[in-house]
C-alpha positions as CSV (number, residue, x, y, z in Angstrom):
1,M,-10.7,-4.5,-4.2
2,A,-11.8,-8.1,-3.8
3,T,-8.6,-10.3,-3.4
4,V,-5.3,-8.5,-3.5
5,V,-1.7,-9.7,-2.8
6,V,0.9,-7.3,-1.6
7,V,4.4,-8.6,-2.4
8,G,7.9,-7.3,-1.9
9,S,9.6,-6.9,-5.3
10,Q,13.2,-6.3,-4.3
11,W,15.1,-7.9,-1.4
12,G,12.5,-7.1,1.3
13,D,12.1,-4.0,3.5
14,E,10.2,-2.2,0.7
15,G,7.6,-0.7,3.0
16,K,5.0,-3.4,2.7
17,G,3.7,-2.6,6.2
18,K,2.7,0.9,5.3
19,I,1.1,-0.1,2.0
20,T,-0.7,-3.0,3.6
21,D,-2.0,-0.7,6.3
22,M,-3.2,1.8,3.6
23,I,-5.1,-0.9,1.6
24,S,-6.4,-2.5,4.8
25,R,-8.9,0.3,5.3
26,K,-11.0,-1.3,2.6
27,A,-10.1,-4.9,3.5
28,D,-12.4,-7.2,5.5
29,F,-9.6,-9.7,6.0
30,V,-5.8,-9.3,6.1
31,V,-4.0,-12.6,5.8
32,R,-0.2,-13.3,6.4
33,Y,0.8,-16.2,4.2
34,Q,4.5,-17.0,4.8
35,G,7.7,-16.2,6.8
36,G,8.0,-15.7,10.6
37,N,9.3,-13.1,13.0
38,N,12.5,-12.7,11.0
39,A,11.0,-9.7,9.3
40,G,9.1,-6.6,10.6
41,H,6.7,-4.0,9.5
42,T,6.7,-0.4,10.8
43,V,3.4,1.5,10.5
44,V,3.0,5.1,11.6
45,V,-0.6,6.1,12.6
46,G,-0.8,9.7,13.7
47,D,1.9,10.2,16.3
48,K,2.0,6.4,17.1
49,E,4.5,4.1,15.6
50,F,3.8,0.3,15.6
51,K,6.5,-2.3,15.0
52,L,5.0,-5.6,14.0
53,H,6.6,-8.9,13.3
54,L,3.9,-11.6,13.1
55,V,0.5,-9.9,13.4
56,P,-0.8,-8.5,10.1
57,S,-0.8,-4.7,10.1
58,G,-4.5,-4.7,9.4
59,I,-4.9,-5.3,13.1
60,L,-4.8,-1.5,13.4
61,Y,-8.3,-1.2,11.9
62,E,-11.2,-2.1,14.2
63,D,-13.4,-3.9,11.7
64,T,-10.7,-5.9,10.0
65,T,-10.2,-9.7,10.6
66,C,-6.5,-10.7,10.7
67,I,-5.2,-14.1,10.0
68,I,-1.9,-15.9,10.4
69,A,-2.2,-18.7,7.8
70,N,-0.6,-22.1,7.5
71,G,2.5,-20.9,5.5
72,V,3.7,-18.8,8.5
73,V,6.0,-20.2,11.1
74,V,5.1,-19.0,14.6
75,D,7.2,-18.3,17.6
76,P,4.4,-18.4,20.2
77,A,6.4,-16.5,22.8
78,V,7.0,-13.7,20.3
79,L,3.4,-13.7,19.2
80,I,2.1,-13.4,22.8
81,E,4.6,-10.6,23.4
82,E,3.4,-8.8,20.3
83,L,-0.3,-9.2,21.3
84,D,0.6,-7.7,24.7
85,Y,2.5,-4.9,23.0
86,L,-0.6,-4.0,20.9
87,A,-2.8,-4.1,24.0
88,N,-0.5,-1.7,25.8
89,K,-0.8,0.7,22.8
90,G,-4.5,0.6,23.0
91,V,-5.2,-1.9,20.2
92,E,-7.8,-4.5,21.2
93,V,-7.0,-7.9,19.4
94,T,-10.2,-9.8,19.1
95,D,-11.0,-10.7,15.5
96,F,-7.8,-12.6,15.0
97,H,-7.1,-16.2,13.9
98,I,-4.1,-18.6,13.6
99,S,-4.0,-21.6,11.4
100,S,-4.0,-24.9,13.3
101,N,-1.5,-26.1,10.6
102,A,1.1,-23.3,11.1
103,H,4.4,-24.7,12.3
104,V,5.9,-23.7,15.6
105,I,9.4,-22.3,16.2
106,M,11.0,-24.2,19.1
107,P,14.1,-23.2,21.1
108,Y,16.2,-25.9,19.4
109,H,15.4,-24.2,16.0
110,R,16.8,-20.9,17.3
111,A,19.9,-22.6,18.7
112,L,20.6,-24.5,15.5
113,D,20.1,-21.4,13.4
114,K,22.7,-19.4,15.4
115,L,25.2,-22.3,15.8
116,E,25.1,-23.1,12.0
117,E,25.8,-19.4,11.1
118,E,28.7,-19.4,13.5
119,R,30.1,-22.6,12.0
120,K,29.9,-21.1,8.4
121,G,32.1,-18.2,9.4
122,N,32.7,-16.0,6.3
123,G,30.4,-18.2,4.3
124,K,27.4,-17.3,6.5
125,I,24.0,-16.6,4.9
126,G,23.2,-13.6,7.2
127,T,20.1,-15.0,9.0
128,T,18.4,-13.2,11.8
129,G,19.0,-16.2,14.1
130,K,15.2,-16.5,14.8
131,G,15.1,-20.2,13.9
132,I,13.2,-19.7,10.6
133,G,15.3,-21.9,8.4
134,P,15.5,-24.9,10.8
135,V,11.7,-24.9,11.4
136,Y,11.0,-24.9,7.7
137,M,13.6,-27.8,7.4
138,D,11.6,-29.7,10.0
139,K,8.4,-28.9,8.2
140,I,9.7,-30.4,4.9
141,G,11.4,-33.3,6.8
142,R,8.1,-34.1,8.6
143,F,9.6,-33.5,12.0
144,G,7.5,-30.3,12.7
145,I,5.4,-29.2,15.6
146,R,2.2,-27.4,14.6
147,M,0.0,-25.0,16.5
148,V,-2.6,-27.7,16.9
149,D,0.0,-29.8,18.8
150,L,0.2,-27.2,21.5
151,L,-3.4,-28.0,22.4
152,D,-2.8,-31.7,22.9
153,E,-0.3,-32.7,25.6
154,E,-0.1,-36.4,24.4
155,A,0.6,-35.4,20.8
156,L,3.1,-32.7,21.8
157,R,5.1,-35.0,24.1
158,E,5.2,-37.9,21.5
159,K,6.4,-35.6,18.8
160,L,9.0,-33.9,21.0
161,E,10.4,-37.2,22.2
162,K,11.0,-38.3,18.6
163,T,12.4,-34.9,17.5
164,L,14.7,-34.3,20.4
165,A,16.2,-37.8,20.1
166,L,17.7,-36.4,16.8
167,K,18.1,-32.7,17.7
168,N,20.0,-33.3,20.9
169,I,22.5,-35.5,19.1
170,M,23.1,-32.7,16.6
171,L,23.5,-30.1,19.2
172,E,25.7,-32.1,21.5
173,K,27.8,-34.1,19.0
174,V,28.1,-31.8,16.1
175,Y,27.9,-28.3,17.7
176,E,29.1,-29.2,21.2
177,A,26.2,-27.4,22.7
178,D,23.6,-28.2,25.3
179,G,20.5,-30.2,24.4
180,F,16.9,-29.7,25.5
181,E,14.6,-31.6,27.9
182,V,11.2,-33.0,26.8
183,D,9.4,-32.2,30.0
184,E,10.6,-28.6,30.1
185,L,9.5,-27.9,26.5
186,V,6.1,-29.7,26.9
187,A,5.3,-27.5,30.0
188,E,6.4,-24.3,28.3
189,Y,4.6,-24.8,25.0
190,L,1.4,-26.2,26.5
191,E,1.2,-22.9,28.4
192,Y,1.6,-21.0,25.2
193,G,-1.1,-23.2,23.7
194,K,-3.5,-22.2,26.5
195,K,-3.0,-18.5,25.9
196,L,-3.5,-18.8,22.1
197,E,-6.1,-21.6,21.9
198,S,-9.0,-19.2,21.3
199,F,-7.3,-18.0,18.1
200,V,-6.4,-21.4,16.6
201,T,-8.7,-22.6,13.8
202,D,-8.9,-24.0,10.2
203,T,-8.0,-20.7,8.5
204,S,-8.2,-22.1,4.9
205,Y,-11.9,-22.8,5.3
206,F,-12.4,-19.4,7.0
207,I,-10.7,-17.5,4.2
208,N,-12.4,-19.3,1.4
209,Q,-15.8,-18.9,3.0
210,A,-15.1,-15.1,3.2
211,I,-14.0,-14.9,-0.5
212,N,-17.1,-16.9,-1.6
213,K,-19.3,-14.3,0.2
214,G,-17.6,-11.4,-1.6
215,A,-15.4,-10.2,1.1
216,N,-12.3,-8.0,0.4
217,V,-9.2,-10.0,1.3
218,L,-5.7,-8.7,1.4
219,F,-2.8,-11.2,1.5
220,E,0.6,-10.0,2.9
221,G,3.9,-11.7,3.1
222,A,7.3,-10.9,4.6
223,Q,10.7,-10.4,2.8
224,G,10.7,-9.9,-1.0
225,T,11.0,-11.6,-4.3
226,L,14.8,-11.8,-4.4
227,L,14.7,-13.6,-1.1
228,D,12.3,-16.3,-2.3
229,I,13.7,-19.9,-1.8
230,D,12.9,-20.8,-5.4
231,H,13.2,-17.5,-7.3
232,G,15.6,-15.5,-5.2
233,T,19.4,-15.1,-5.1
234,Y,20.0,-18.6,-3.7
235,P,21.5,-19.5,-1.3
236,F,21.2,-15.9,0.2
237,V,17.5,-16.2,0.6
238,T,14.8,-16.9,3.1
239,S,13.3,-20.4,3.6
240,S,9.8,-19.8,2.2
241,N,8.0,-18.3,-0.8
242,P,7.4,-14.6,-0.5
243,T,6.3,-14.5,-4.1
244,S,2.7,-14.4,-5.0
245,G,2.6,-18.1,-5.7
246,G,3.3,-18.6,-2.0
247,V,-0.2,-17.2,-1.2
248,C,-1.9,-20.3,-2.6
249,T,0.2,-22.9,-0.7
250,G,0.5,-20.6,2.3
251,T,-3.2,-20.1,2.8
252,G,-5.1,-22.9,1.1
253,V,-6.7,-20.5,-1.4
254,G,-6.7,-21.5,-5.1
255,P,-5.0,-19.3,-7.7
256,T,-8.2,-18.6,-9.6
257,K,-9.4,-16.6,-6.5
258,I,-6.5,-14.1,-6.7
259,E,-7.3,-10.9,-8.7
260,D,-4.6,-8.4,-8.2
261,V,-0.9,-8.5,-7.2
262,I,0.7,-5.2,-6.1
263,G,4.5,-5.2,-6.2
264,I,6.0,-3.0,-3.5
265,V,9.4,-1.3,-4.4
266,K,11.5,1.5,-3.0
267,A,12.5,4.3,-5.2
268,Y,16.0,2.9,-4.8
269,T,17.2,-0.5,-3.7
270,T,18.3,-2.0,-0.4
271,R,19.1,-5.4,1.0
272,V,20.1,-6.9,4.4
273,G,22.6,-9.7,4.8
274,E,25.0,-11.4,2.4
275,G,24.8,-11.9,-1.3
276,P,25.3,-10.1,-4.6
277,F,23.9,-6.6,-5.0
278,P,24.9,-5.1,-8.4
279,T,23.8,-1.5,-7.8
280,E,25.1,-1.3,-4.2
281,L,26.6,2.1,-3.3
282,T,29.5,1.6,-0.9
283,G,30.7,5.2,-0.7
284,E,29.2,8.6,0.4
285,M,26.0,8.3,-1.7
286,G,25.1,5.0,0.0
287,E,25.5,6.6,3.4
288,I,23.4,9.6,2.4
289,I,20.5,7.3,1.2
290,R,20.8,5.1,4.3
291,D,20.7,8.0,6.7
292,K,17.8,9.8,4.9
293,G,15.8,6.6,4.5
294,G,16.4,5.4,8.0
295,E,17.7,2.1,6.5
296,F,18.1,0.0,9.6
297,G,16.3,-3.4,10.1
298,T,13.0,-3.4,12.0
299,T,13.9,-6.8,13.5
300,T,17.7,-6.7,13.8
301,G,18.6,-3.0,13.7
302,R,21.3,-4.0,11.1
303,P,22.2,-1.2,8.6
304,R,20.8,-2.0,5.2
305,R,23.0,-2.0,2.1
306,C,21.8,0.8,-0.3
307,G,22.0,1.3,-4.0
308,W,20.3,2.8,-7.1
309,F,17.0,1.5,-8.4
310,D,17.5,-1.8,-10.2
311,A,14.9,-2.1,-12.9
312,T,16.3,-5.5,-14.0
313,I,15.3,-7.2,-10.7
314,V,11.9,-5.5,-10.6
315,K,11.2,-6.5,-14.1
316,Y,12.1,-10.1,-13.0
317,A,9.8,-9.7,-10.0
318,N,7.0,-8.6,-12.4
319,R,7.5,-11.8,-14.3
320,V,7.5,-14.3,-11.4
321,N,4.8,-12.6,-9.5
322,G,2.4,-11.6,-12.3
323,L,2.3,-8.0,-11.0
324,T,-0.8,-5.9,-11.9
325,S,0.7,-2.7,-10.6
326,L,3.6,-1.2,-8.5
327,A,3.5,0.7,-5.2
328,I,6.6,2.9,-5.0
329,T,7.8,3.9,-1.5
330,K,10.3,6.5,-0.2
331,L,10.4,8.7,-3.2
332,D,11.1,11.6,-0.8
333,V,14.5,10.0,0.2
334,L,15.8,11.1,-3.2
335,D,14.8,14.7,-2.8
336,G,17.7,17.1,-3.2
337,L,20.0,14.7,-5.1
338,E,21.6,16.3,-8.1
339,K,21.7,13.1,-10.2
340,I,19.8,9.9,-9.9
341,K,20.4,6.6,-11.7
342,I,18.4,3.6,-12.8
343,C,20.0,0.3,-13.6
344,T,18.5,-0.9,-16.9
345,G,20.6,-4.1,-17.4
346,Y,23.9,-5.7,-16.6
347,K,27.3,-6.1,-18.3
348,Y,28.8,-9.6,-17.8
349,K,32.2,-9.8,-19.3
350,D,31.6,-8.7,-22.9
351,E,27.9,-9.5,-22.9
352,V,24.9,-7.2,-22.1
353,L,22.2,-8.9,-20.0
354,E,18.8,-7.4,-20.1
355,E,17.2,-10.2,-18.0
356,F,18.1,-11.1,-14.4
357,P,20.5,-14.0,-14.3
358,T,19.6,-16.9,-12.1
359,N,23.2,-18.1,-11.9
360,Q,24.7,-16.5,-8.8
361,N,28.2,-16.8,-10.0
362,I,27.3,-14.7,-13.0
363,L,25.4,-12.2,-10.9
364,E,28.4,-11.7,-8.7
365,E,30.4,-10.5,-11.7
366,C,27.7,-8.3,-13.2
367,E,28.3,-4.6,-13.6
368,P,25.2,-2.3,-13.7
369,I,24.3,-0.4,-16.8
370,Y,22.8,2.9,-15.8
371,E,20.6,5.6,-17.2
372,E,21.2,8.9,-15.4
373,F,18.4,11.4,-14.6
374,P,18.5,15.0,-13.2
375,G,17.2,15.2,-9.6
376,W,14.8,17.6,-8.1
377,E,15.1,20.1,-5.2
378,E,11.5,20.2,-4.0
379,D,10.3,18.5,-0.8
380,T,8.0,15.8,-2.2
381,S,6.8,14.7,1.3
382,K,4.4,17.6,1.3
383,I,2.9,16.7,-2.0
384,R,-0.5,14.9,-2.1
385,E,-1.3,14.9,-5.8
386,Y,0.8,13.2,-8.6
387,D,0.4,16.2,-10.9
388,E,2.0,18.4,-8.4
389,L,5.3,16.4,-8.3
390,P,8.4,18.0,-9.8
391,E,8.7,17.2,-13.5
392,N,12.0,15.4,-13.0
393,A,10.4,13.2,-10.4
394,K,7.5,12.3,-12.8
395,K,10.0,11.5,-15.6
396,Y,11.9,9.2,-13.1
397,L,8.7,7.4,-12.1
398,D,7.5,7.1,-15.7
399,R,10.8,5.5,-16.7
400,I,10.6,3.0,-13.9
401,S,7.1,2.0,-15.0
402,E,8.2,1.7,-18.6
403,L,11.2,-0.4,-17.8
404,V,9.4,-2.7,-15.4
405,G,6.4,-3.1,-17.7
406,T,3.5,-2.2,-15.3
407,K,1.6,0.8,-14.0
408,I,2.1,2.6,-10.7
409,S,-0.9,2.4,-8.5
410,I,0.4,3.9,-5.2
411,L,3.2,6.4,-4.4
412,S,4.5,7.0,-0.9
413,V,6.5,10.1,0.1
414,G,6.9,9.5,3.8
415,P,6.1,7.0,6.6
416,K,2.7,8.4,7.6
417,R,-0.6,7.3,6.2
418,A,-1.3,10.8,4.9
419,E,2.0,10.8,3.0
420,T,0.6,8.6,0.2
421,M,-0.9,9.1,-3.2
422,I,-3.4,6.6,-4.5
423,L,-3.1,6.6,-8.3
424,D,-5.5,3.8,-9.0
425,K,-9.0,3.8,-7.6
426,F,-9.2,0.1,-7.0
427,V,-7.1,0.6,-3.8
428,D,-8.8,3.9,-2.8
């Protein structure tokens, strides 16, 4: 498999955790390249369910090295809690590394995130309140605290004194909230640094050395293409680059070293939070898909908005990510439906749009153009070979592949590892 990127190709929540877990059995390294604990992966191994937010899901394989790279923002308290959670489930975390350049989520980031959402009222973005946006703002504004700073009391204190001089004014004067004390934060975060110090290193050097030696490396992100800060449905996006280009800046690995990009998509479409969603089903059908698919956020528990498969956005994801194949998840959720639809384009006023519009005002007014397909009655969750799928299911999948413009390499029909069909041997 060499170097493979797994990227969400809708609005996130596509099942990247399971697909990453499947491919990880061949990977020597699994690298998380962006985002924070504002997203989660759920992986089912036998009778055990693992909910992960920061640690790459490859941690569930004994011989796999897992890395949190520089593009990730780390809440050290959450990370330590997650490591303890894994230990309590019998997973020994040893071959694990964190970039010294990864930025740290501080309490004032979480406070500002929640306060700003409250201030926006009906115009809110729909963030998780985990502090992700504010910490990326500080990173770009050169106010950031990095993992390496948690290992140096003098550096940490100096940076916090400068940062809190501004943050406390914002909290107290703008939001009328309490500020933070330098001494308290220094003491708390130095303690986190002591607990995590053995994991902190120059991960860019580490990853590049592994690739140069011929190791199999899997790169995983959080969220999805339509939540990318540059290529998503701005401003209803995350604060980083979940797209495949984010791998290079988020890990310090050059683009010439990336060989394959697998786009993860559900057999339908979901999104969490605010923003336009052309194929959203607000009636009974949306409820049926939500209930059958268990469409509630791993991190927040929020119900996800559900709709028919939108080939227009996945074709767009193919373009901006350079996908080499698709992994389709949750096909089984569509079992038993009499009719199934695929959105092939949009109608905007009197114009037909075959490409995804980047103007959000236009997208808000778009109506989906559908192709309708007959459903299937069979229980696909019991099927392990593509040829054994119902004919109508195969026609549905073939049409998705044709519309998006890339082959299907993986097909998932349930949450367990065994409920997966590998259609391309490079991931087998």
